[in-house]
KELOVO-722781 format. One record per residue (C-alpha): residue in three letters; x, y, z; residue number from 1. Coordinates in steps of 0.02 Angstrom, whole numbers, plus 50000, padded with zeros to 5 digits. Layout:
// KELOVO-722781
> r:xx:yy:zz:k
> ALA:X:Y:Z:NUM;
...
***
This chain:
// KELOVO-722781
> r:xx:yy:zz:k
> UNK:54720:55137:54108:1;
> UNK:54764:55185:54286:2;
> UNK:54826:55363:54297:3;
> UNK:55001:55383:54369:4;
> UNK:55124:55527:54376:5;
> UNK:55314:55524:54401:6;
> UNK:55418:55677:54439:7;
> UNK:55592:55682:54362:8;
> UNK:55722:55816:54331:9;
> UNK:55853:55833:54196:10;
> UNK:55974:55957:54116:11;
> UNK:56002:55949:53928:12;
> UNK:56175:55939:53854:13;
> UNK:56128:56003:53682:14;
> UNK:56076:56175:53624:15;
> UNK:55982:56219:53468:16;
> UNK:56073:56383:53443:17;
> UNK:56025:56532:53339:18;
> UNK:55867:56510:53236:19;
> UNK:55888:56331:53176:20;
> UNK:56073:56293:53198:21;
> UNK:56133:56165:53323:22;
> UNK:56266:56202:53455:23;
> UNK:56348:56090:53583:24;
> UNK:56324:56114:53770:25;
> UNK:56473:56099:53887:26;
> UNK:56491:55922:53951:27;
> UNK:56569:55900:54122:28;
> UNK:56541:55870:54306:29;
> UNK:56389:55803:54393:30;
> UNK:56444:55660:54502:31;
> UNK:56277:55569:54525:32;
> UNK:56318:55417:54632:33;
> UNK:56252:55248:54576:34;
> UNK:56165:55329:54428:35;
> UNK:56120:55161:54351:36;
> UNK:56065:55077:54515:37;
> UNK:56190:54936:54487:38;
> UNK:56234:54949:54673:39;
> UNK:56055:54936:54731:40;
> UNK:55992:55094:54815:41;
> UNK:56163:55151:54876:42;
> UNK:56175:55340:54871:43;
> UNK:55987:55365:54864:44;
> UNK:55873:55407:55010:45;
> UNK:55705:55324:54982:46;
> UNK:55530:55328:55051:47;
> UNK:55385:55212:55018:48;
> UNK:55402:55060:54907:49;
> UNK:55567:55084:54815:50;
> UNK:55683:54947:54752:51;
> UNK:55824:54911:54631:52;
> UNK:55767:54774:54512:53;
> UNK:55828:54682:54358:54;
> UNK:55788:54751:54185:55;
> UNK:55881:54914:54169:56;
> UNK:55888:55032:54022:57;
> UNK:56072:55005:53985:58;
> UNK:56138:54900:54129:59;
> UNK:56066:54758:54229:60;
> UNK:55968:54858:54357:61;
> UNK:55841:54997:54372:62;
> UNK:55748:55091:54508:63;
> UNK:55566:55044:54534:64;
> UNK:55449:55159:54628:65;
> UNK:55274:55097:54672:66;
> UNK:55122:55186:54741:67;
> UNK:55178:55338:54841:68;
> UNK:55369:55327:54841:69;
> UNK:55523:55432:54811:70;
> UNK:55711:55423:54788:71;
> UNK:55820:55575:54828:72;
> UNK:56005:55614:54808:73;
> UNK:56105:55771:54846:74;
> UNK:56249:55809:54728:75;
> UNK:56378:55928:54802:76;
> UNK:56535:56021:54746:77;
> UNK:56455:56099:54593:78;
> UNK:56515:56261:54516:79;
> UNK:56390:56401:54493:80;
> UNK:56294:56397:54331:81;
> UNK:56166:56295:54235:82;
> UNK:56155:56106:54246:83;
> UNK:56046:55981:54155:84;
> UNK:55975:55824:54229:85;
> UNK:55932:55679:54111:86;
> UNK:55856:55513:54155:87;
> UNK:55776:55365:54069:88;
> UNK:55602:55317:54128:89;
> UNK:55459:55199:54099:90;
> UNK:55287:55216:54173:91;
> UNK:55116:55287:54149:92;
> UNK:55007:55404:54248:93;
> UNK:55046:55529:54386:94;
> UNK:55233:55551:54418:95;
> UNK:55369:55683:54404:96;
> UNK:55551:55722:54441:97;
> UNK:55616:55880:54524:98;
> UNK:55783:55969:54535:99;
> UNK:55824:56093:54673:100;
> UNK:55990:56184:54646:101;
> UNK:55965:56328:54766:102;
> UNK:55834:56424:54668:103;
> UNK:55655:56378:54625:104;
> UNK:55626:56191:54603:105;
> UNK:55622:56134:54423:106;
> UNK:55519:55983:54375:107;
> UNK:55468:55879:54227:108;
> UNK:55322:55759:54216:109;
> UNK:55361:55586:54155:110;
> UNK:55267:55529:53999:111;
> UNK:55157:55377:54000:112;
> UNK:55255:55244:53909:113;
> UNK:55195:55077:53975:114;
> UNK:55317:54941:54023:115;
> UNK:55398:54910:53853:116;
> UNK:55488:55067:53795:117;
> UNK:55603:55185:53888:118;
> UNK:55603:55373:53856:119;
> UNK:55724:55506:53914:120;
> UNK:55665:55664:54000:121;
> UNK:55769:55816:54041:122;
> UNK:55759:55974:54145:123;
> UNK:55884:56107:54196:124;
> UNK:55916:56222:54343:125;
> UNK:56044:56352:54394:126;
> UNK:56162:56307:54535:127;
> UNK:56178:56447:54663:128;
> UNK:56238:56356:54820:129;
> UNK:56357:56222:54757:130;
> UNK:56234:56078:54763:131;
> UNK:56079:56005:54682:132;
> UNK:55948:55889:54754:133;
> UNK:55875:55763:54632:134;
> UNK:55706:55692:54682:135;
> UNK:55612:55556:54589:136;
> UNK:55435:55526:54649:137;
> UNK:55273:55438:54611:138;
> UNK:55104:55479:54684:139;
> UNK:55017:55321:54622:140;
> UNK:55050:55175:54506:141;
> UNK:55231:55133:54466:142;
> UNK:55385:55199:54378:143;
> UNK:55553:55132:54321:144;
> UNK:55703:55251:54321:145;
> UNK:55881:55223:54259:146;
> UNK:56041:55307:54198:147;
> UNK:56025:55472:54290:148;
> UNK:56152:55604:54236:149;
> UNK:56185:55782:54288:150;
> UNK:56294:55882:54168:151;
> UNK:56353:56062:54155:152;
> UNK:56255:56167:54031:153;
> UNK:56077:56227:54007:154;
> UNK:55938:56136:53919:155;
> UNK:55892:56240:53768:156;
> UNK:55711:56300:53776:157;
> UNK:55583:56228:53659:158;
> UNK:55587:56348:53512:159;
> UNK:55434:56292:53414:160;
> UNK:55270:56292:53508:161;
> UNK:55158:56291:53358:162;
> UNK:54979:56280:53299:163;
> UNK:54918:56232:53126:164;
> UNK:54771:56349:53101:165;
> UNK:54743:56319:52916:166;
> UNK:54555:56297:52939:167;
> UNK:54530:56448:53052:168;
> UNK:54482:56574:52917:169;
> UNK:54347:56459:52849:170;
> UNK:54282:56426:53024:171;
> UNK:54273:56611:53063:172;
> UNK:54185:56647:52898:173;
> UNK:54047:56530:52955:174;
> UNK:54028:56605:53128:175;
> UNK:54150:56513:53241:176;
> UNK:54179:56598:53409:177;
> UNK:54329:56577:53523:178;
> UNK:54340:56614:53709:179;
> UNK:54477:56616:53839:180;
> UNK:54481:56503:53993:181;
> UNK:54361:56619:54084:182;
> UNK:54237:56622:53940:183;
> UNK:54279:56795:53872:184;
> UNK:54267:56805:53683:185;
> UNK:54426:56849:53589:186;
> UNK:54526:56835:53429:187;
> UNK:54582:56655:53407:188;
> UNK:54758:56696:53350:189;
> UNK:54785:56812:53497:190;
> UNK:54715:56683:53617:191;
> UNK:54843:56559:53551:192;
> UNK:54983:56687:53568:193;
> UNK:54931:56734:53745:194;
> UNK:54946:56551:53795:195;
> UNK:55122:56527:53728:196;
> UNK:55098:56479:53546:197;
> UNK:55238:56561:53446:198;
> UNK:55229:56476:53275:199;
> UNK:55088:56464:53148:200;
> UNK:55079:56325:53018:201;
> UNK:54976:56359:52861:202;
> UNK:54943:56237:52721:203;
> UNK:54934:56289:52539:204;
> UNK:54822:56209:52407:205;
> UNK:54846:56251:52224:206;
> UNK:54668:56289:52163:207;
> UNK:54543:56242:52298:208;
> UNK:54360:56246:52248:209;
> UNK:54306:56355:52394:210;
> UNK:54462:56463:52407:211;
> UNK:54516:56387:52573:212;
> UNK:54704:56373:52596:213;
> UNK:54733:56468:52434:214;
> UNK:54879:56586:52409:215;
> UNK:54767:56736:52449:216;
> UNK:54704:56661:52610:217;
> UNK:54878:56607:52665:218;
> UNK:54942:56784:52638:219;
> UNK:54802:56855:52744:220;
> UNK:54829:56729:52883:221;
> UNK:55016:56760:52880:222;
> UNK:54984:56944:52915:223;
> UNK:54876:56900:53065:224;
> UNK:55006:56782:53134:225;
> UNK:55149:56904:53111:226;
> UNK:55047:57041:53196:227;
> UNK:55046:56929:53349:228;
> UNK:55233:56901:53341:229;
> UNK:55223:56724:53275:230;
> UNK:55342:56639:53153:231;
> UNK:55279:56549:52998:232;
> UNK:55287:56370:52937:233;
> UNK:55212:56353:52762:234;
> UNK:55151:56179:52713:235;
> UNK:55138:56146:52525:236;
> UNK:55016:56006:52483:237;
> UNK:55039:56017:52293:238;
> UNK:54856:55971:52269:239;
> UNK:54688:56057:52257:240;
> UNK:54635:55973:52420:241;
> UNK:54705:55856:52552:242;
> UNK:54872:55770:52524:243;
> UNK:54936:55639:52648:244;
> UNK:55012:55464:52647:245;
> UNK:54854:55391:52571:246;
> UNK:54831:55516:52431:247;
> UNK:54945:55634:52335:248;
> UNK:54830:55689:52195:249;
> UNK:54891:55812:52064:250;
> UNK:54805:55980:52049:251;
> UNK:54680:55978:51906:252;
> UNK:54780:56107:51808:253;
> UNK:54936:55997:51816:254;
> UNK:54855:55830:51782:255;
> UNK:54906:55812:51599:256;
> UNK:55076:55895:51605:257;
> UNK:55230:55798:51549:258;
> UNK:55359:55773:51686:259;
> UNK:55464:55926:51641:260;
> UNK:55307:56032:51641:261;
> UNK:55251:55958:51807:262;
> UNK:55418:55997:51886:263;
> UNK:55411:56176:51819:264;
> UNK:55233:56198:51883:265;
> UNK:55287:56142:52056:266;
> UNK:55434:56263:52051:267;
> UNK:55328:56408:51991:268;
> UNK:55190:56380:52120:269;
> UNK:55314:56365:52262:270;
> UNK:55411:56519:52206:271;
> UNK:55249:56619:52185:272;
> UNK:55186:56587:52362:273;
> UNK:55352:56607:52451:274;
> UNK:55400:56765:52357:275;
> UNK:55228:56841:52388:276;
> UNK:55248:56810:52575:277;
> UNK:55417:56892:52571:278;
> UNK:55355:57043:52472:279;
> UNK:55215:57079:52595:280;
> UNK:55339:57077:52739:281;
> UNK:55290:56908:52812:282;
> UNK:55425:56789:52747:283;
> UNK:55409:56605:52786:284;
> UNK:55532:56544:52916:285;
> UNK:55512:56364:52858:286;
> UNK:55428:56293:52703:287;
> UNK:55377:56111:52687:288;
> UNK:55402:56041:52513:289;
> UNK:55258:55919:52521:290;
> UNK:55147:55855:52660:291;
> UNK:55171:55683:52740:292;
> UNK:55265:55622:52588:293;
> UNK:55314:55447:52647:294;
> UNK:55242:55383:52483:295;
> UNK:55301:55530:52379:296;
> UNK:55197:55666:52297:297;
> UNK:55109:55708:52133:298;
> UNK:55072:55526:52098:299;
> UNK:55122:55432:51994:300;
> UNK:55268:55541:51934:301;
> UNK:55338:55567:52109:302;
> UNK:55278:55409:52194:303;
> UNK:55391:55312:52314:304;
> UNK:55429:55180:52182:305;
> UNK:55496:55314:52063:306;
> UNK:55630:55391:52173:307;
> UNK:55719:55480:52032:308;
> UNK:55559:55571:51988:309;
> UNK:55520:55608:52170:310;
> UNK:55694:55676:52201:311;
> UNK:55683:55789:52049:312;
> UNK:55518:55862:52108:313;
> UNK:55580:55887:52287:314;
> UNK:55738:55970:52222:315;
> UNK:55636:56088:52114:316;
> UNK:55530:56138:52264:317;
> UNK:55682:56165:52374:318;
> UNK:55768:56272:52243:319;
> UNK:55609:56375:52221:320;
> UNK:55600:56411:52408:321;
> UNK:55780:56470:52415:322;
> UNK:55765:56573:52256:323;
> UNK:55610:56662:52323:324;
> UNK:55673:56684:52502:325;
> UNK:55853:56634:52539:326;
> UNK:55829:56640:52727:327;
> UNK:55682:56519:52726:328;
> UNK:55726:56343:52783:329;
> UNK:55665:56192:52682:330;
> UNK:55579:56052:52777:331;
> UNK:55543:55875:52717:332;
> UNK:55396:55803:52813:333;
> UNK:55347:55621:52844:334;
> UNK:55205:55541:52942:335;
> UNK:55224:55394:53062:336;
> UNK:55344:55476:53184:337;
> UNK:55396:55312:53264:338;
> UNK:55438:55222:53101:339;
> UNK:55628:55230:53108:340;
> UNK:55660:55099:52974:341;
> UNK:55542:55184:52852:342;
> UNK:55612:55356:52887:343;
> UNK:55794:55303:52869:344;
> UNK:55753:55216:52703:345;
> UNK:55665:55374:52643:346;
> UNK:55797:55501:52693:347;
> UNK:55939:55390:52632:348;
> UNK:55856:55387:52461:349;
> UNK:55830:55575:52462:350;
> UNK:56008:55613:52516:351;
> UNK:56087:55491:52394:352;
> UNK:56000:55587:52254:353;
> UNK:56056:55757:52317:354;
> UNK:55889:55825:52376:355;
> UNK:55930:55986:52472:356;
> UNK:55841:56018:52637:357;
> UNK:55872:56100:52806:358;
> UNK:55746:56027:52929:359;
> UNK:55658:55862:52959:360;
> UNK:55474:55862:53007:361;
> UNK:55370:55716:53069:362;
> UNK:55189:55687:53115:363;
> UNK:55153:55586:53271:364;
> UNK:54980:55545:53335:365;
> UNK:55002:55417:53475:366;
> UNK:54838:55332:53432:367;
> UNK:54895:55301:53252:368;
> UNK:55084:55302:53255:369;
> UNK:55127:55212:53417:370;
> UNK:55199:55252:53588:371;
> UNK:55307:55400:53632:372;
> UNK:55457:55287:53660:373;
> UNK:55456:55240:53475:374;
> UNK:55442:55424:53426:375;
> UNK:55587:55476:53536:376;
> UNK:55698:55333:53479:377;
> UNK:55668:55386:53299:378;
> UNK:55702:55569:53338:379;
> UNK:55865:55525:53426:380;
> UNK:55922:55424:53276:381;
> UNK:55868:55545:53140:382;
> UNK:55946:55694:53228:383;
> UNK:56112:55606:53254:384;
> UNK:56114:55517:53085:385;
> UNK:56076:55668:52975:386;
> UNK:56131:55815:53081:387;
> UNK:55972:55914:53046:388;
> UNK:55854:56004:53164:389;
> UNK:55693:55907:53184:390;
> UNK:55516:55948:53239:391;
> UNK:55351:55860:53268:392;
> UNK:55240:55965:53155:393;
> UNK:55077:55871:53181:394;
> UNK:55001:55796:53337:395;
> UNK:54832:55802:53425:396;
> UNK:54721:55711:53549:397;
> UNK:54537:55708:53593:398;
> UNK:54457:55790:53745:399;
> UNK:54290:55699:53728:400;
> UNK:54205:55560:53631:401;
> UNK:54046:55661:53610:402;
> UNK:53994:55726:53438:403;
> UNK:53955:55907:53401:404;
> UNK:53896:55892:53221:405;
> UNK:53837:55760:53098:406;
> UNK:54012:55711:53039:407;
> UNK:54080:55555:53125:408;
> UNK:54230:55601:53229:409;
> UNK:54398:55527:53181:410;
> UNK:54452:55510:53363:411;
> UNK:54340:55377:53439:412;
> UNK:54339:55251:53582:413;
> UNK:54454:55132:53488:414;
> UNK:54584:55268:53460:415;
> UNK:54567:55324:53641:416;
> UNK:54614:55148:53694:417;
> UNK:54760:55144:53572:418;
> UNK:54821:55315:53628:419;
> UNK:54822:55272:53813:420;
> UNK:54752:55436:53880:421;
> UNK:54571:55464:53931:422;
> UNK:54467:55568:53812:423;
> UNK:54445:55707:53939:424;
> UNK:54510:55886:53948:425;
> UNK:54644:55828:54071:426;
> UNK:54689:55678:53963:427;
> UNK:54711:55789:53810:428;
> UNK:54822:55909:53908:429;
> UNK:54928:55765:53976:430;
> UNK:54951:55692:53802:431;
> UNK:55013:55859:53735:432;
> UNK:55125:55889:53887:433;
> UNK:55203:55717:53868:434;
> UNK:55246:55737:53685:435;
> UNK:55328:55905:53724:436;
> UNK:55432:55825:53862:437;
> UNK:55486:55681:53750:438;
> UNK:55535:55799:53608:439;
> UNK:55624:55923:53722:440;
> UNK:55747:55790:53781:441;
> UNK:55812:55752:53605:442;
> UNK:55964:55850:53546:443;
> UNK:55929:55951:53391:444;
> UNK:55740:55955:53408:445;
> UNK:55646:56117:53383:446;
> UNK:55476:56081:53459:447;
> UNK:55297:56031:53426:448;
> UNK:55153:56094:53317:449;
> UNK:54974:56048:53363:450;
> UNK:54865:56009:53214:451;
> UNK:54708:56116:53195:452;
> UNK:54675:56168:53376:453;
> UNK:54546:56295:53316:454;
> UNK:54444:56179:53203:455;
> UNK:54282:56179:53301:456;
> UNK:54120:56123:53220:457;
> UNK:54016:56257:53133:458;
> UNK:53893:56231:52991:459;
> UNK:53969:56260:52820:460;
> UNK:54150:56243:52874:461;
> UNK:54170:56058:52845:462;
> UNK:54320:55960:52784:463;
> UNK:54274:55946:52599:464;
> UNK:54305:56106:52498:465;
> UNK:54187:56041:52363:466;
> UNK:54043:56000:52481:467;
> UNK:53972:56139:52592:468;
> UNK:53866:56010:52686:469;
> UNK:54018:55912:52744:470;
> UNK:54054:55918:52930:471;
> UNK:54200:55921:53050:472;
> UNK:54272:55756:53107:473;
> UNK:54405:55844:53210:474;
> UNK:54306:55953:53331:475;
> UNK:54339:55838:53480:476;
> UNK:54528:55864:53455:477;
> UNK:54521:56054:53453:478;
> UNK:54586:56144:53607:479;
> UNK:54424:56241:53622:480;
> UNK:54269:56152:53687:481;
> UNK:54097:56146:53607:482;
> UNK:54055:56319:53676:483;
> UNK:54217:56391:53607:484;
> UNK:54301:56402:53778:485;
> UNK:54488:56364:53791:486;
> UNK:54529:56194:53862:487;
> UNK:54673:56152:53983:488;
> UNK:54779:56089:53837:489;
> UNK:54799:56268:53776:490;
> UNK:54896:56312:53934:491;
> UNK:55024:56176:53898:492;
> UNK:55112:56281:53765:493;
> UNK:55158:56412:53894:494;
> UNK:55243:56284:54006:495;
> UNK:55386:56254:53883:496;
***
């Protein structure tokens, strides 16, 4: 795919106020002329190959920029204060939008979407001189732009810039080393913090064979994260090993329990872990009741085709979280972040049965779950439909196709092609930047969590808790290279 970058600027009209609550930004003003390009290029000063063409986002027309081109408009008569620019874009490669309101220029890179799906991007700036200059520009390739708005109010900062480091303790126990961008060795959690990571996600298994992701390990990792000023997202798998859309196996100790006993075991386990975190002074900020539970959990009792059973189990977990730590928010987490129909069906079933929850979480890997336009469309709908804060709590991308151990890597040439970004350090950073930009433009979103950025390949720290000879199929999606040095993707967290 040809690399192309578009520069666009936007100001968000929605704030995620407080810790997780949602507030409304002031809506007024702006005065962008010919914002939908229905009057051709009137009001816009252009350079290079710029045209107004058919096929707009909402109306009949759109702006097309090709090769090295730009479109600029000055908006005057603005009161002092913060403004947010929003615009809908399509494209792929090297492009950005900038907003100059009298202070430092603010800019946002445009995600690679291809020609089929629009996404909205947003950026804000503070007006100091009564005017703002909007500039849309490409440096190569092409971009479509439409429905440009400038509204009063600041774009709320991305609150969750997270890393799932569930495998880190096991990696370190087998000798993993982590280095900063210059090659200096350091503590992995501090390196993450120093580069802008402010949330830690930790999964919990019930009785893992090797002790990984056990209650004891989670408590220890929570202390490390809190010592670096990070907030905590606890991810209950309700299994002795991996739980995801393809498998939701019961813990061995729960396998023969009748349903009432199973529900009580889930409650007790959840309460035990959350209350222990609270007692040691590291309370969970959010707790996931289940991991990627599109198909339910604790099969078959809580499978998707037994919604009454699933709802009862989810309700028990939610009640346990609140009983153990009333301030902890309950998250329900699904995979396939672009699957709007599936997600609406799932949450409608949960809500109709009274399942209590505070936050929606989704996984979105562009090489598995589709383009960023589908993700954003789903986030827009879920946020508006259910009125809950929402976060992407799993994403990742590869920086190479090379192997570093004997385990076949999950991210391969086929997934690179599906994902649309090159498997290079720059491609990985661009993929992470783009998902942040797409998420940041959606009202009510909290942010993004990268899945296992510290899971580099070391002997003995493989994926299977029952098999010490298993390897790491994820090392080419870590944000540390095969020498342990931080990759460019790690710097992305600090940009939001």
